[in-house]
All heavy atoms as an XYZ file, in Angstrom:
936
protein
N       0.725     -4.627     -4.061
C       1.835     -5.113     -3.291
C       1.375     -6.256     -2.400
O       0.349     -6.184     -1.769
C       2.379     -4.000     -2.416
C       2.924     -2.769     -3.102
C       3.207     -1.699     -2.080
C       4.153     -3.076     -3.870
N       2.194     -7.267     -2.314
C       1.889     -8.376     -1.415
C       2.535     -8.124     -0.057
O       3.309     -7.201      0.112
C       2.383     -9.688     -2.009
C       1.524    -10.135     -3.156
C       1.666    -11.637     -3.360
N       0.801    -12.013     -4.455
C      -0.382    -12.578     -4.287
N      -0.828    -12.850     -3.095
N      -1.116    -12.886     -5.311
N       2.235     -9.006      0.896
C       2.694     -8.840      2.270
C       4.135     -8.406      2.423
O       4.426     -7.374      3.019
N       5.094     -9.194      1.909
C       6.504     -8.837      2.064
C       6.819     -7.522      1.365
O       7.566     -6.699      1.884
C       7.403     -9.937      1.488
C       7.392    -11.195      2.346
O       6.823    -11.154      3.448
O       7.955    -12.209      1.901
N       6.275     -7.331      0.178
C       6.525     -6.099     -0.572
C       5.931     -4.898      0.153
O       6.532     -3.822      0.161
C       5.936     -6.191     -1.976
O       6.561     -7.217     -2.697
N       4.773     -5.071      0.740
C       4.142     -3.973      1.475
C       5.018     -3.598      2.664
O       5.289     -2.429      2.911
C       2.717     -4.344      1.932
C       1.803     -4.540      0.721
C       2.148     -3.260      2.841
C       0.447     -5.131      1.060
N       5.487     -4.608      3.388
C       6.332     -4.340      4.553
C       7.616     -3.628      4.138
O       8.062     -2.692      4.802
C       6.648     -5.648      5.284
C       5.391     -6.380      5.699
C       5.210     -6.475      7.185
O       6.156     -6.198      7.927
O       4.103     -6.830      7.598
N       8.236     -4.038      3.011
C       9.439     -3.364      2.520
C       9.112     -1.926      2.146
O       9.891     -1.009      2.430
C      10.008     -4.097      1.304
C      10.734     -5.373      1.631
C      11.280     -5.999      0.365
C      11.908     -7.344      0.638
N      12.386     -7.992     -0.603
N       7.971     -1.721      1.511
C       7.571     -0.373      1.109
C       7.415      0.529      2.320
O       7.803      1.696      2.281
C       6.253     -0.411      0.334
O       6.410     -1.109     -0.861
N       6.864      0.000      3.391
C       6.682      0.802      4.601
C       8.018      1.259      5.166
O       8.108      2.342      5.747
C       5.905      0.012      5.655
C       4.460     -0.337      5.304
C       3.840     -1.174      6.424
C       3.632      0.890      5.022
N       9.056      0.461      4.980
C      10.372      0.827      5.513
C      11.061      1.900      4.678
O      11.913      2.616      5.191
C      11.265     -0.412      5.601
C      10.829     -1.383      6.703
C      11.887     -2.430      6.963
N      12.180     -3.288      5.831
C      11.583     -4.459      5.580
N      10.663     -4.903      6.396
N      11.926     -5.172      4.542
N      10.704      2.023      3.402
C      11.421      2.981      2.554
C      10.630      4.253      2.254
O      11.195      5.222      1.767
C      11.883      2.340      1.226
C      10.700      1.901      0.376
C      12.835      1.195      1.491
C      11.081      1.455     -1.022
N       9.339      4.261      2.554
C       8.529      5.448      2.265
C       8.641      6.477      3.380
O       8.824      6.139      4.550
C       7.060      5.058      2.075
C       6.751      4.264      0.820
C       5.314      3.772      0.842
C       7.010      5.100     -0.419
N       8.509      7.732      2.993
C       8.520      8.827      3.961
C       7.175      8.894      4.682
O       6.140      8.550      4.115
C       8.729     10.153      3.246
C      10.098     10.339      2.685
C      10.232     11.724      2.130
N       9.404     11.858      0.927
C       9.781     12.441     -0.175
N      10.954     12.997     -0.261
N       8.988     12.497     -1.210
N       7.180      9.385      5.910
C       5.909      9.653      6.587
C       5.062     10.583      5.715
O       5.590     11.475      5.055
C       6.329     10.330      7.889
C       7.708      9.802      8.142
C       8.329      9.661      6.776
N       3.773     10.340      5.691
C       2.868     11.117      4.855
C       2.613     10.459      3.507
O       1.765     10.904      2.752
N       3.364      9.381      3.207
C       3.188      8.657      1.950
C       1.983      7.735      2.040
O       1.425      7.513      3.114
C       4.432      7.814      1.637
O       5.568      8.621      1.493
N       1.632      7.189      0.896
C       0.527      6.235      0.832
C       0.971      4.977      0.104
O       1.715      5.057     -0.866
C      -0.658      6.820      0.070
O      -1.173      7.937      0.738
N       0.490      3.845      0.581
C       0.682      2.572     -0.094
C      -0.693      2.145     -0.598
O      -1.651      2.086      0.176
C       1.250      1.493      0.852
C       1.209      0.124      0.200
C       2.654      1.838      1.271
N      -0.771      1.881     -1.890
C      -2.007      1.371     -2.478
C      -1.682     -0.013     -3.024
O      -0.842     -0.159     -3.900
C      -2.529      2.283     -3.610
C      -3.789      1.697     -4.212
C      -2.769      3.686     -3.089
N      -2.348     -1.020     -2.481
C      -2.070     -2.393     -2.877
C      -3.150     -2.902     -3.819
O      -4.343     -2.694     -3.592
C      -2.010     -3.286     -1.643
O      -1.832     -4.631     -2.032
N      -2.694     -3.588     -4.858
C      -3.624     -4.204     -5.801
C      -3.840     -5.674     -5.469
O      -4.774     -6.280     -5.982
C      -3.088     -4.079     -7.229
C      -2.747     -2.670     -7.696
C      -2.195     -2.706     -9.109
C      -3.964     -1.767     -7.616
N      -2.960     -6.251     -4.648
C      -3.047     -7.672     -4.341
C      -2.988     -7.972     -2.851
O      -3.172     -9.114     -2.457
C      -1.926     -8.461     -5.065
C      -2.109     -8.428     -6.551
C      -0.563     -7.955     -4.673
N      -2.714     -6.964     -2.032
C      -2.593     -7.157     -0.587
C      -3.956     -7.322      0.054
O      -4.978     -7.404     -0.620
N      -3.969     -7.334      1.365
C      -5.248     -7.557      2.037
C      -6.218     -6.393      1.820
O      -5.842     -5.232      1.967
C      -4.863     -7.677      3.513
C      -3.545     -6.995      3.635
C      -2.874     -7.140      2.304
N      -7.449     -6.727      1.416
C      -8.456     -5.668      1.282
C      -8.755     -5.073      2.656
O      -8.671     -5.758      3.667
C      -9.685     -6.382      0.722
C      -9.361     -7.817      0.646
C      -7.960     -8.035      1.100
N      -9.097     -3.791      2.697
C      -9.373     -3.126      3.964
C     -10.867     -2.829      4.102
O     -11.654     -3.020      3.182
C      -8.532     -1.863      4.113
C      -8.735     -0.874      2.982
O      -9.481     -1.168      2.035
O      -8.140      0.215      3.047
N     -11.234     -2.358      5.289
C     -12.644     -2.068      5.576
C     -13.178     -0.972      4.659
O     -14.332     -1.026      4.228
C     -12.807     -1.672      7.044
N     -12.350      0.015      4.343
C     -12.798      1.100      3.453
C     -13.179      0.557      2.079
O     -14.137      1.021      1.463
C     -11.694      2.158      3.327
N     -12.435     -0.431      1.601
C     -12.769     -1.064      0.324
C     -14.149     -1.716      0.408
O     -14.984     -1.549     -0.477
C     -11.706     -2.105     -0.037
C     -12.092     -2.988     -1.185
C     -12.027     -2.518     -2.491
C     -12.527     -4.282     -0.964
C     -12.387     -3.327     -3.555
C     -12.891     -5.097     -2.023
C     -12.824     -4.620     -3.318
N     -14.392     -2.445      1.503
C     -15.685     -3.130      1.669
C     -16.826     -2.119      1.764
O     -17.874     -2.297      1.139
C     -15.648     -4.013      2.915
N     -16.607     -1.038      2.529
C     -17.652     -0.013      2.641
C     -17.909      0.646      1.290
O     -19.053      0.881      0.916
C     -17.258      1.045      3.673
C     -17.485      0.613      5.110
C     -17.323      1.773      6.074
N     -15.969      2.308      6.110
C     -14.984      1.823      6.856
N     -15.196      0.802      7.657
N     -13.782      2.372      6.821
N     -16.848      0.925      0.540
C     -16.979      1.561     -0.768
C     -17.735      0.705     -1.768
O     -18.347      1.218     -2.710
N     -17.686     -0.595     -1.571
C     -18.408     -1.523     -2.444
C     -19.814     -1.823     -1.921
O     -20.518     -2.633     -2.488
C     -17.639     -2.833     -2.572
C     -16.328     -2.714     -3.290
C     -16.588     -2.775     -4.777
N     -15.350     -2.935     -5.511
C     -14.976     -2.123     -6.476
N     -15.727     -1.109     -6.811
N     -13.858     -2.323     -7.119
N     -20.188     -1.189     -0.804
C     -21.532     -1.390     -0.252
C     -21.728     -2.752      0.383
O     -22.850     -3.255      0.449
N     -20.646     -3.348      0.870
C     -20.748     -4.670      1.497
C     -21.363     -4.547      2.886
O     -21.319     -3.493      3.499
C     -19.366     -5.326      1.579
C     -18.772     -5.616      0.228
S     -17.160     -6.421      0.414
C     -16.703     -6.569     -1.307
N     -21.908     -5.652      3.356
C     -22.571     -5.653      4.659
C     -21.555     -5.563      5.798
O     -20.346     -5.686      5.601
C     -23.471     -6.880      4.809
C     -22.699     -8.193      4.814
O     -21.607     -8.292      5.352
N     -23.285     -9.220      4.212
N     -22.066     -5.353      7.003
C     -21.228     -5.144      8.187
C     -20.244     -6.286      8.402
O     -19.088     -6.058      8.753
C     -22.109     -4.965      9.431
C     -21.321     -4.929     10.703
C     -20.608     -3.791     11.061
C     -21.241     -6.045     11.523
C     -19.855     -3.758     12.224
C     -20.492     -6.018     12.689
C     -19.804     -4.873     13.037
N     -20.686     -7.519      8.200
C     -19.816     -8.668      8.419
C     -18.607     -8.634      7.482
O     -17.477     -8.871      7.906
C     -20.594     -9.971      8.233
C     -19.799    -11.261      8.466
C     -19.237    -11.304      9.877
C     -20.678    -12.469      8.196
N     -18.822     -8.293      6.218
C     -17.722     -8.223      5.264
C     -16.776     -7.064      5.611
O     -15.559     -7.194      5.488
C     -18.239     -8.083      3.837
C     -18.976     -9.317      3.334
S     -17.999    -10.834      3.449
C     -16.734    -10.517      2.241
N     -17.331     -5.945      6.036
C     -16.501     -4.818      6.459
C     -15.611     -5.254      7.624
O     -14.404     -4.970      7.654
C     -17.368     -3.591      6.848
C     -16.526     -2.494      7.471
C     -18.123     -3.064      5.627
N     -16.192     -5.974      8.569
C     -15.452     -6.471      9.724
C     -14.351     -7.449      9.298
O     -13.199     -7.335      9.727
C     -16.401     -7.148     10.719
C     -15.751     -7.746     11.964
C     -15.128     -6.655     12.818
C     -16.782     -8.536     12.754
N     -14.689     -8.386      8.428
C     -13.713     -9.386      7.965
C     -12.551     -8.702      7.244
O     -11.381     -8.991      7.509
C     -14.394    -10.434      7.065
C     -15.307    -11.329      7.913
C     -13.357    -11.276      6.315
C     -16.206    -12.240      7.121
N     -12.859     -7.787      6.333
C     -11.797     -7.105      5.600
C     -10.955     -6.242      6.534
O      -9.747     -6.123      6.359
C     -12.367     -6.273      4.452
C     -12.785     -7.090      3.256
C     -12.711     -8.468      3.241
C     -13.252     -6.463      2.129
C     -13.085     -9.215      2.141
C     -13.637     -7.193      1.004
C     -13.548     -8.578      1.023
N     -11.602     -5.662      7.531
C     -10.862     -4.892      8.524
C      -9.891     -5.764      9.295
O      -8.752     -5.367      9.561
N     -10.321     -6.972      9.643
C      -9.446     -7.906     10.349
C      -8.293     -8.368      9.456
O      -7.158     -8.496      9.917
C     -10.246     -9.110     10.848
C     -11.235     -8.827     11.980
C     -12.108    -10.047     12.254
C     -10.495     -8.396     13.239
N      -8.585     -8.607      8.190
C      -7.543     -9.055      7.257
C      -6.423     -8.033      7.105
O      -5.258     -8.388      6.930
C      -8.143     -9.340      5.877
C      -8.984    -10.597      5.734
C      -9.653    -10.637      4.363
C      -8.119    -11.842      5.934
N      -6.772     -6.766      7.166
C      -5.791     -5.708      6.903
C      -5.261     -5.038      8.167
O      -4.414     -4.147      8.079
C      -6.413     -4.652      5.987
O      -7.534     -4.058      6.614
N      -5.697     -5.448      9.331
C      -5.356     -4.728     10.558
C      -3.854     -4.682     10.831
O      -3.336     -3.661     11.262
C      -6.123     -5.284     11.749
C      -5.621     -6.591     12.279
C      -6.456     -7.097     13.456
N      -5.928     -8.316     13.985
C      -6.195     -9.529     13.520
N      -7.020     -9.663     12.504
N      -5.663    -10.603     14.062
N      -3.131     -5.754     10.564
C      -1.695     -5.771     10.853
C      -0.950     -4.778      9.974
O      -0.139     -3.985     10.466
C      -1.121     -7.192     10.651
O      -1.809     -8.084     11.524
C       0.364     -7.228     10.947
N      -1.225     -4.807      8.683
C      -0.503     -3.915      7.777
C      -0.889     -2.457      8.037
O      -0.046     -1.569      7.975
C      -0.704     -4.319      6.293
C       0.395     -3.697      5.432
C      -2.058     -3.963      5.774
C       1.757     -4.213      5.696
N      -2.138     -2.206      8.365
C      -2.570     -0.839      8.664
C      -1.887     -0.342      9.946
O      -1.447      0.803     10.020
C      -4.110     -0.759      8.760
C      -4.712     -0.916      7.357
C      -4.557      0.548      9.404
C      -6.216     -1.020      7.324
N      -1.762     -1.215     10.925
C      -1.087     -0.843     12.179
C       0.379     -0.494     11.914
O       0.888      0.518     12.400
C      -1.193     -1.980     13.197
C      -0.634     -1.624     14.544
C      -0.904     -2.655     15.645
N      -1.413     -3.942     15.237
C      -0.636     -5.022     15.010
N       0.657     -4.963     15.155
N      -1.191     -6.170     14.651
N       1.067     -1.331     11.116
C       2.468     -1.049     10.773
C       2.585      0.273     10.011
O       3.509      1.054     10.247
C       3.066     -2.178      9.928
C       3.322     -3.432     10.681
N       4.133     -3.499     11.787
C       2.869     -4.691     10.493
C       4.165     -4.729     12.242
N       3.401     -5.478     11.478
N       1.657      0.506      9.080
C       1.691      1.747      8.289
C       1.496      2.964      9.195
O       2.234      3.949      9.078
C       0.626      1.701      7.202
N       0.525      2.897     10.093
C       0.255      4.031     10.978
C       1.453      4.364     11.856
O       1.734      5.530     12.113
C      -0.973      3.743     11.853
C      -2.274      3.943     11.134
C      -3.450      3.760     12.072
C      -4.753      3.951     11.315
N      -5.917      3.725     12.178
N       2.180      3.340     12.300
C       3.369      3.574     13.119
C       4.402      4.422     12.373
O       5.159      5.159     12.980
C       4.022      2.249     13.516
C       3.338      1.517     14.625
C       4.099      0.233     14.941
C       3.333     -0.614     15.933
N       4.013     -1.909     16.173
N       4.417      4.308     11.058
C       5.387      5.048     10.242
C       4.781      6.294      9.605
O       5.421      6.953      8.799
C       5.951      4.131      9.164
C       6.617      2.903      9.782
C       7.653      2.240      8.968
N       8.452      3.065      8.111
C       9.650      3.553      8.413
N      10.166      3.315      9.597
N      10.334      4.256      7.546
N       3.519      6.604      9.941
C       2.877      7.796      9.389
C       2.481      7.634      7.927
O       2.456      8.602      7.175
N       2.171      6.407      7.538
C       1.831      6.073      6.145
C       0.403      5.552      6.108
O      -0.042      4.873      7.034
C       2.818      5.007      5.615
C       4.243      5.571      5.619
C       2.426      4.516      4.230
C       5.319      4.538      5.378
N      -0.299      5.860      5.040
C      -1.649      5.323      4.893
C      -1.618      4.116      3.963
O      -0.803      4.041      3.043
C      -2.635      6.365      4.322
O      -2.172      6.787      3.036
C      -2.768      7.551      5.243
N      -2.496      3.164      4.233
C      -2.616      1.947      3.426
C      -4.037      1.861      2.898
O      -4.988      2.135      3.618
C      -2.323      0.696      4.269
C      -2.690     -0.589      3.543
C      -1.795     -1.157      2.650
C      -3.931     -1.186      3.708
C      -2.121     -2.311      1.952
C      -4.271     -2.336      3.010
C      -3.371     -2.890      2.140
O      -3.708     -4.029      1.436
N      -4.157      1.468      1.646
C      -5.481      1.174      1.100
C      -5.367      0.098      0.038
O      -4.298     -0.136     -0.527
C      -6.136      2.436      0.523
O      -5.369      2.952     -0.536
N      -6.469     -0.560     -0.188
C      -6.561     -1.624     -1.176
C      -7.371     -1.110     -2.353
O      -8.365     -0.416     -2.172
C      -7.247     -2.851     -0.568
C      -7.490     -3.951     -1.564
C      -6.459     -4.803     -1.932
C      -8.738     -4.131     -2.123
C      -6.675     -5.817     -2.853
C      -8.966     -5.141     -3.044
C      -7.930     -5.982     -3.409
N      -6.929     -1.446     -3.548
C      -7.626     -1.023     -4.752
C      -7.867     -2.239     -5.629
O      -6.919     -2.960     -5.976
C      -6.798      0.016     -5.516
C      -7.364      0.497     -6.846
C      -8.673      1.263     -6.626
C      -6.361      1.364     -7.560
N      -9.108     -2.485     -5.948
C      -9.450     -3.588     -6.846
C      -9.467     -3.054     -8.268
O     -10.127     -2.055     -8.555
C     -10.835     -4.157     -6.489
C     -11.262     -5.272     -7.393
C     -10.717     -6.534     -7.254
C     -12.207     -5.054     -8.376
C     -11.101     -7.558     -8.087
C     -12.609     -6.073     -9.210
C     -12.056     -7.336     -9.068
N      -8.704     -3.679     -9.127
C      -8.676     -3.249    -10.521
C      -9.087     -4.408    -11.417
O      -8.986     -5.567    -11.051
C      -7.279     -2.742    -10.945
C      -6.901     -1.497    -10.200
C      -6.223     -3.796    -10.768
N      -9.528     -4.054    -12.562
C      -9.872     -5.035    -13.583
C      -9.357     -4.496    -14.908
O      -9.084     -3.298    -15.027
C     -11.382     -5.284    -13.620
C     -12.192     -4.040    -13.727
N     -12.495     -3.456    -14.930
C     -12.738     -3.243    -12.788
C     -13.207     -2.357    -14.721
N     -13.357     -2.196    -13.426
N      -9.185     -5.368    -15.907
C      -8.657     -4.880    -17.187
C      -9.555     -3.773    -17.742
O     -10.725     -4.000    -18.027
C      -8.689     -6.113    -18.084
C      -8.763     -7.282    -17.164
C      -9.463     -6.798    -15.924
N      -9.009     -2.593    -17.834
C      -9.806     -1.444    -18.263
C      -8.865     -0.420    -18.901
O      -8.020      0.162    -18.223
C     -10.512     -0.854    -17.039
C     -11.398      0.326    -17.369
O     -11.129      1.051    -18.346
O     -12.365      0.549    -16.621
N      -9.005     -0.218    -20.186
C      -8.150      0.704    -20.914
C      -8.188      2.112    -20.372
O      -7.161      2.791    -20.309
N      -9.361      2.572    -19.929
C      -9.448      3.945    -19.429
C      -8.705      4.086    -18.096
O      -8.078      5.111    -17.833
C     -10.897      4.407    -19.297
O     -11.574      3.657    -18.322
N      -8.750      3.038    -17.249
C      -7.983      3.080    -15.998
C      -6.485      3.114    -16.293
O      -5.744      3.870    -15.671
C      -8.281      1.859    -15.123
C      -9.508      1.983    -14.267
C      -9.641      0.805    -13.315
O      -8.993     -0.219    -13.455
N     -10.505      0.960    -12.329
N      -6.050      2.295    -17.247
C      -4.632      2.282    -17.599
C      -4.194      3.630    -18.162
O      -3.107      4.112    -17.858
C      -4.343      1.160    -18.595
C      -4.443     -0.256    -18.031
C      -4.264     -1.287    -19.152
C      -3.429     -0.488    -16.935
N      -5.055      4.255    -18.965
C      -4.732      5.579    -19.513
C      -4.629      6.605    -18.389
O      -3.752      7.475    -18.409
C      -5.787      5.997    -20.535
N      -5.509      6.503    -17.406
C      -5.462      7.427    -16.267
C      -4.175      7.223    -15.466
O      -3.522      8.193    -15.068
C      -6.678      7.223    -15.370
C      -6.747      8.202    -14.228
C      -7.988      8.012    -13.372
O      -8.768      7.084    -13.569
N      -8.174      8.885    -12.409
N      -3.785      5.965    -15.254
C      -2.536      5.686    -14.543
C      -1.357      6.237    -15.337
O      -0.432      6.828    -14.767
C      -2.388      4.169    -14.286
C      -3.437      3.717    -13.257
C      -0.973      3.826    -13.807
C      -3.556      2.219    -13.101
N      -1.382      6.060    -16.654
C      -0.300      6.589    -17.507
C      -0.190      8.107    -17.357
O       0.917      8.652    -17.264
C      -0.541      6.203    -18.962
N      -1.326      8.805    -17.315
C      -1.300     10.267    -17.140
C      -0.703     10.643    -15.783
O       0.063     11.600    -15.673
C      -2.709     10.850    -17.292
C      -3.204     10.895    -18.731
C      -4.477     11.711    -18.875
N      -5.606     11.163    -18.132
C      -6.410     10.196    -18.583
N      -6.225      9.680    -19.778
N      -7.405      9.773    -17.844
N      -1.048      9.895    -14.744
C      -0.490     10.161    -13.414
C       1.022      9.939    -13.388
O       1.758     10.696    -12.763
C      -1.175      9.286    -12.366
C      -2.643      9.600    -12.088
C      -3.266      8.520    -11.212
C      -2.798     10.966    -11.443
N       1.482      8.918    -14.093
C       2.919      8.664    -14.180
C       3.625      9.769    -14.959
O       4.665     10.277    -14.542
C       3.186      7.310    -14.839
C       2.858      6.081    -13.994
C       2.831      4.831    -14.856
C       3.849      5.935    -12.859
N       3.041     10.146    -16.111
C       3.644     11.178    -16.950
C       3.716     12.532    -16.244
O       4.675     13.281    -16.410
C       2.867     11.313    -18.263
C       3.054     10.128    -19.196
C       2.066     10.108    -20.347
O       1.179     10.993    -20.420
O       2.177      9.188    -21.177
N       2.717     12.819    -15.426
C       2.691     14.105    -14.722
C       3.643     14.128    -13.527
O       3.917     15.182    -12.968
C       1.273     14.415    -14.245
O       0.924     13.562    -13.157
N       4.125     12.954    -13.126
C       5.001     12.881    -11.963
C       4.249     12.721    -10.655
O       4.865     12.644     -9.592
N       2.913     12.679    -10.703
C       2.122     12.501     -9.482
C       2.414     11.132     -8.861
O       2.522     11.005     -7.645
C       0.634     12.660     -9.783
C      -0.231     12.597     -8.548
C      -0.351     13.704     -7.711
C      -0.905     11.442     -8.206
C      -1.125     13.648     -6.562
C      -1.685     11.376     -7.064
C      -1.792     12.477     -6.255
O      -2.552     12.411     -5.114
N       2.524     10.111     -9.713
C       2.948      8.784     -9.264
C       4.398      8.604     -9.669
O       4.775      8.895    -10.799
C       2.118      7.680     -9.936
C       0.678      7.519     -9.515
C       0.032      6.391    -10.301
C       0.556      7.241     -8.034
N       5.197      8.148     -8.736
C       6.611      7.904     -9.021
C       6.961      6.486     -8.588
O       7.174      6.240     -7.391
C       7.483      8.909     -8.285
C       7.322     10.317     -8.793
C       8.273     11.270     -8.101
N       8.250     11.097     -6.650
C       7.795     11.997     -5.796
N       7.340     13.137     -6.233
N       7.814     11.771     -4.505
N       7.019      5.572     -9.533
C       7.376      4.197     -9.154
C       8.827      4.130     -8.691
O       9.674      4.896     -9.161
C       7.173      3.405    -10.438
C       7.314      4.406    -11.533
C       6.824      5.714    -10.966
N       9.082      3.239     -7.780
C      10.446      3.021     -7.306
C      11.028      1.885     -8.146
O      10.563      0.752     -8.066
C      10.470      2.661     -5.806
C      11.883      2.357     -5.341
C       9.846      3.774     -4.986
N      12.007      2.213     -8.975
C      12.616      1.210     -9.848
C      14.011      0.917     -9.318
O      14.846      1.809     -9.184
C      12.671      1.706    -11.303
C      11.239      1.928    -11.814
C      13.423      0.706    -12.184
C      11.160      2.538    -13.194
N      14.244     -0.345     -9.018
C      15.541     -0.771     -8.505
C      16.544     -0.953     -9.631
O      17.650     -0.438     -9.565
C      15.366     -2.083     -7.725
C      16.668     -2.583     -7.145
O      17.406     -3.276     -7.871
O      16.951     -2.281     -5.969
N      16.143     -1.685    -10.671
C      17.084     -1.997    -11.732
C      16.318     -2.282    -13.024
O      15.228     -2.832    -12.988
C      17.908     -3.225    -11.327
C      19.162     -3.429    -12.121
C      20.073     -4.415    -11.416
C      21.370     -4.508    -12.210
N      22.325     -5.404    -11.595
N      16.925     -1.911    -14.151
C      16.339     -2.160    -15.472
C      17.258     -3.107    -16.239
O      18.471     -2.863    -16.323
C      16.160     -0.848    -16.261
C      15.221      0.091    -15.500
C      15.627     -1.130    -17.664
C      15.095      1.473    -16.105
N      16.676     -4.178    -16.752
C      17.414     -5.146    -17.552
C      16.908     -5.101    -18.987
O      15.697     -4.999    -19.211
C      17.189     -6.574    -17.027
C      17.824     -6.862    -15.714
C      17.179     -6.558    -14.526
C      19.076     -7.463    -15.644
C      17.754     -6.840    -13.295
C      19.665     -7.749    -14.429
C      19.008     -7.436    -13.249
N      17.805     -5.235    -19.982
C      17.329     -5.376    -21.355
C      16.665     -6.748    -21.510
O      16.937     -7.678    -20.741
C      18.597     -5.273    -22.203
C      19.732     -5.477    -21.278
C      19.254     -5.181    -19.891
N      15.808     -6.876    -22.502
C      15.031     -8.104    -22.693
C      15.928     -9.341    -22.790
O      15.585    -10.391    -22.251
C      14.146     -7.987    -23.938
C      13.267     -9.179    -24.139
C      12.164     -9.385    -23.327
C      13.547    -10.107    -25.132
C      11.351    -10.494    -23.496
C      12.737    -11.217    -25.310
C      11.629    -11.410    -24.495
N      17.074     -9.212    -23.439
C      17.940    -10.381    -23.608
C      18.606    -10.812    -22.294
O      19.288    -11.829    -22.246
C      18.978    -10.151    -24.706
C      19.937     -9.010    -24.409
O      19.674     -8.225    -23.477
O      20.954     -8.907    -25.119
N      18.379    -10.067    -21.208
C      18.891    -10.439    -19.891
C      17.759    -10.772    -18.915
O      17.887    -10.625    -17.702
C      19.750     -9.317    -19.322
C      21.035     -9.095    -20.074
C      21.865     -7.975    -19.454
O      21.507     -7.419    -18.419
N      22.971     -7.654    -20.097
N      16.637    -11.251    -19.460
C      15.473    -11.572    -18.625
C      15.806    -12.623    -17.567
O      15.337    -12.541    -16.430
C      14.304    -12.034    -19.485
N      16.628    -13.622    -17.918
C      17.009    -14.649    -16.935
C      17.786    -14.026    -15.777
O      17.581    -14.374    -14.621
C      17.840    -15.745    -17.597
C      17.037    -16.688    -18.445
C      17.916    -17.801    -18.977
C      17.108    -18.724    -19.869
N      17.943    -19.815    -20.398
N      18.668    -13.082    -16.096
C      19.433    -12.404    -15.056
C      18.510    -11.574    -14.163
O      18.716    -11.483    -12.949
C      20.517    -11.511    -15.668
C      21.661    -12.277    -16.301
C      21.391    -12.713    -17.745
O      20.249    -12.596    -18.239
O      22.347    -13.185    -18.381
N      17.488    -10.987    -14.771
C      16.516    -10.210    -13.991
C      15.791    -11.110    -12.997
O      15.603    -10.744    -11.827
C      15.514     -9.523    -14.921
N      15.379    -12.294    -13.443
C      14.713    -13.242    -12.536
C      15.653    -13.691    -11.426
O      15.253    -13.791    -10.262
C      14.189    -14.443    -13.319
C      12.996    -14.160    -14.219
C      12.682    -15.368    -15.084
C      11.781    -13.771    -13.391
N      16.909    -13.947    -11.778
C      17.888    -14.352    -10.767
C      18.076    -13.229     -9.743
O      18.178    -13.482     -8.536
C      19.217    -14.710    -11.433
N      18.105    -11.999    -10.212
C      18.243    -10.849     -9.320
C      17.046    -10.767     -8.367
O      17.211    -10.540     -7.163
C      18.382     -9.573    -10.149
C      18.583     -8.328     -9.331
C      19.805     -8.069     -8.716
C      17.568     -7.397     -9.179
C      19.999     -6.924     -7.964
C      17.746     -6.250     -8.432
C      18.963     -6.020     -7.820
O      19.144     -4.895     -7.073
N      15.852    -10.981     -8.897
C      14.653    -10.962     -8.050
C      14.700    -12.054     -6.987
O      14.292    -11.839     -5.846
C      13.395    -11.143     -8.908
C      12.848     -9.914     -9.590
C      11.734    -10.292    -10.547
C      12.352     -8.910     -8.580
N      15.181    -13.226     -7.378
C      15.228    -14.347     -6.436
C      16.154    -14.075     -5.262
O      15.997    -14.670     -4.206
C      15.648    -15.622     -7.167
C      14.546    -16.178     -8.043
C      14.978    -17.394     -8.856
O      16.182    -17.749     -8.829
O      14.115    -17.978     -9.511
N      17.109    -13.174     -5.426
C      18.010    -12.825     -4.325
C      17.258    -12.109     -3.206
O      17.704    -12.093     -2.066
C      19.143    -11.932     -4.817
C      20.091    -12.616     -5.764
C      21.110    -11.645     -6.336
O      21.172    -10.472     -5.965
N      21.921    -12.133     -7.258
N      16.114    -11.500     -3.527
C      15.292    -10.834     -2.523
C      15.855     -9.531     -1.999
O      15.466     -9.074     -0.934
N      16.775     -8.910     -2.737
C      17.384     -7.675     -2.264
C      16.919     -6.446     -3.027
O      17.368     -5.342     -2.751
C      18.909     -7.780     -2.346
C      19.453     -8.819     -1.378
C      20.951     -8.863     -1.384
N      21.411     -9.319     -2.696
C      22.573     -9.003     -3.218
N      23.406     -8.236     -2.571
N      22.927     -9.463     -4.400
N      16.020     -6.627     -3.987
C      15.553     -5.490     -4.784
C      14.751     -4.554     -3.904
O      13.918     -4.977     -3.102
C      14.708     -5.967     -5.952
N      15.025     -3.267     -4.043
C      14.240     -2.252     -3.351
C      13.530     -1.481     -4.448
O      14.098     -0.581     -5.068
C      15.128     -1.324     -2.500
C      15.826     -2.137     -1.429
C      14.298     -0.210     -1.883
C      16.790     -1.344     -0.586
N      12.325     -1.878     -4.718
C      11.576     -1.300     -5.831
C      11.348     -2.347     -6.902
O      11.595     -3.528     -6.708
N      10.898     -1.906     -8.027
C      10.565     -2.797     -9.126
C      11.784     -3.128     -9.963
O      12.673     -2.304    -10.152
C       9.479     -2.175    -10.036
C       8.171     -1.946     -9.306
C       7.606     -3.251     -8.833
C       6.298     -3.060     -8.098
N       5.805     -4.289     -7.504
N      11.788     -4.346    -10.466
C      12.796     -4.766    -11.422
C      12.096     -4.808    -12.772
O      11.071     -5.459    -12.941
C      13.380     -6.148    -11.047
C      14.332     -6.643    -12.121
C      14.089     -6.060     -9.701
N      12.655     -4.085    -13.734
C      12.016     -3.905    -15.033
C      12.807     -4.647    -16.102
O      14.025     -4.575    -16.148
C      11.955     -2.397    -15.395
C      11.384     -2.186    -16.780
C      11.159     -1.641    -14.340
N      12.064     -5.362    -16.956
C      12.657     -5.954    -18.156
C      12.154     -5.102    -19.314
O      10.956     -5.051    -19.587
C      12.257     -7.431    -18.330
C      12.787     -7.964    -19.657
C      12.786     -8.260    -17.173
N      13.091     -4.422    -19.963
C      12.737     -3.463    -21.008
C      12.657     -4.176    -22.355
O      13.599     -4.840    -22.779
C      13.769     -2.361    -21.051
C      13.355     -1.182    -21.877
C      14.305     -0.017    -21.656
O      15.499     -0.201    -21.441
N      13.780      1.187    -21.687
N      11.524     -4.021    -23.020
C      11.308     -4.595    -24.339
C      11.448     -3.486    -25.359
O      10.654     -2.548    -25.386
C       9.903     -5.238    -24.443
C       9.702     -5.854    -25.816
C       9.710     -6.267    -23.345
N      12.470     -3.573    -26.201
C      12.678     -2.569    -27.260
C      13.296     -3.206    -28.441
O      14.081     -4.068    -28.400
C      13.536     -1.412    -26.792
C      12.724     -0.389    -26.078
C      13.531      0.885    -25.963
C      12.669      1.950    -25.328
N      13.328      3.190    -25.191
């Protein structure tokens, strides 16, 4: 989630929820987990301090996750989705032949959740 998306997510999630961002600001825990030096931990902590502060006010945890193309990670995510452990928030689903309408809908900036273009 990026900045605006993260902020929107914080407004719609229940206290006790977690936000995991793949593109948002990396946090200090990410730097520590990667064995980075103190300076990098400090920098990443500063980069994420605003979003973490907003999340804490709402009783939500924030973390950054670095991913790379990996079939086993995607399979693990698929299992989490299938089990119901992860529940994506989907705002609207468009058929493939309405992809332009889906983009126009996104540009309105009113989507709460993901906009999906279904390929079938």
